[in-house]
N, C-alpha and C positions, 0 to 999 in steps of 0.2 A: 265320387272324383277326388275327393282328398285320399281314400284310399289308396288310390292307384300313383297319385303323386308321393304319396307314404314310401309305397315299396317302394317306388325309383329312386327314390331319395336314399333307402335302406338299403338297396340292394348296391347303389353306386358307392354308401360309405362303408359298407361291410368288404367290397373289393378295395377300396382306400387303405382299410388297416390292414388288409390279409397281405396287400404290396409293402405296405411300411414294415410290418412283422417280418417278411421274407428278406426285405430290405437291411433291416436291425441284424437279423441271425447271419446274411450273408456277411455284414464288416463286423461281426464279430469274428466268424471265422477267416478273415480276412479273402473273402470274396474267390477262398482257392476251391475250387469243386473237388469233391470223391473221384475218383478213379470210377466208380459205378456209374455217377451223373456224365461223366465226360462219356463214358462208352453209351450210353442211352443216346446222348445229344450224337454222336457219329452214327449210331445204326440209325437213328431216325432219319438223321440227314442223308445218308447212305438209300435207305429204303424209300424216302419220298424223291432222290434224286432220279431213281428207276421206277418213277411213278407206282411204285407197288402199298397197297392197301396192308393194314396190319395182319387182317384175314389173309390174305393172299400170302403174304410173307411167313406166318403160320402154317398154312396148309404146306407149303411148299419145304421149311423145314420141319415139319411134323413135330411141330412146339402148340401149345394153347396161347388163342390172341391175347390172353389175360397176361400171358406168360411173356408176350411181348411188349405188351403197355408198361408192365411194371419192371422189364428192361430199361426200356425208353425212358422213364421217369426217374431212373437210377435207385428204385426200389431195392432192387434184385440187383445180384452179379451174375454172368453167366460162367455154365458151368462147361468144361470142357467142350464135355459132348455139345451141349448147346450154341457154342462158341464154334464148332466146326457145321454142326447144321444151318446155321445160318450163314456163314460164310458161303455154302455152298449154295443155298437159295438165293442168294446176292449176286452167282456168278462172281466170287472171288477166293481168293486165298484166305483161311484165318489168318495168315501171318501179315497179309495187307489189310485186312481188318483192324488188329492188332494196330500195327505199324500207323493206322490213322489216327488211332485213340493216345499212341505216344507223342505224336505228333501237337493232338492238342493237347495233351500234359505239359508238354515244354512252353507251347503259345502261353498258357496258362501261370506259368512260374515269373 
């Protein structure tokens, strides 16, 4: 029983420490997000508004699901071809997707 309780506190403590580190990192960088992070947020929210899974978006855009995940987490920036494929799969123009990113960037300034 003690092991279960200890594990629970360990998980809670670890989550708390990770959150504090993230908060510290954000404060160090002025809580300004990088463009790839903002693109990822826009991509995720647009995909979810259309009730589309990462798998379905990947299939329709002919991209790998792990690549979609990395884009949404801001790990990678999309290439022009990826941007065009994603926009088509989301039934929008690439310029509309970029405009959403630009609006979000101006909100964060």
